[in-house]
N, C-alpha and C positions, 0 to 999 in steps of 0.2 A: 375536404370531407366529401364523401360520396353521398349523393341524394338518393333516397329510397322511396319508392312508391309504396304507400300504405297497402295498396292492393296486393302487391307481391309479397309483402311481409305477412299479410293475412293468410294467403295461400300457404306460405311456408310454415307458419305456426299451426295452422289447421292440419297440415300434413304431419307435423311432428307431434300432434296431440294423441296419436294412436300408438300403443305399444307395438302392434304388428308392423306398422310402417317404420317405426324407429328400429326395430329388429332387422327389417329389410335393408334399411340404410346402413346399419352396422355391418351386415353381410356384404353389401356392395362396397364397403370400405376396404374389403380384402381383394376386390377385383370384380371384373365383369362376370355376370352369371345369367343363365337361362331362366326363363320364367318358372319352368318346372322345378329347377333347383331352389329357387327362392321360396316356392310353395311348400317344399318338403317338410320343414320343421313345424308347420302349422296344422292344427286340427280343424281346418276350415276348407271349404271347397276351392277348387282352382278358380272358379268364377269370382268368389269373394276376394281371393288374392289379386286377381286381375283388376278388380275395382280399386283396391288399395294402390296398385301400381299406376292406374290411370290418374288417381289423385296426386301421387308423387310426381308423375310426368307433368300434370297441369301446374303444379307448384314449381316446376323447373328443377326439381331435386334429382331426377334421374333422366337418362336419355335412353331411348330404345333403338336398337339396331336389328334389322331383320335379315337373316341369312337362310334362305330357303324356308323351311318350316320352323326354324328356331328363332325365337325372339330373345335377344340378349339385352340386358340392361346394365347400365353403368352409372356410377355416382357423378353428379354435377356439383362441384364444390362451391361455385360462385354464390348460389342462393344461401347455402349454409353460412358462408362467410358474411354475407350481408346481414343475416339474422344475428350472428355473433357480434358483429360490429354494433348493431342497434342495442343489443343487451349491454355490451361494454360501455357504450356512450351513456346509457341511462344509469348504469351502476356507478360510473364515475360522478355523474351529476348528483345522485342521491348521497353518495359517500361524502362529496365535498359539501353538500348542503347540511348534512348531519354534523360534519366537523365544524362548520361555521356556527350551527346552533349550539353545539357543545361549548365552543369558545364564548359565545354570548351568555350562556348560563353560568359559566365560571365567573 
């Protein structure tokens, strides 16, 4: 089983708490994109989008590549996988615990 640092999961879940950041991640799931492309669907400033992107980078969910004046971002799946594994591990624990409780109550 993979050991997870609570700190990295905290960053991941903080990053996932925003609808804007989740939409950015969904878009990056389709492939690499420039910052300006990621900002297009949102009715917020480019500076606000940049702050969201910085938080996603700090959480390790996206990676930035600079090519001249263009900043390209891509999705990093490792941290999402770690978060999913943590959720699944806890889901199994609680499902098994509730099954045992149900058996005891019968």
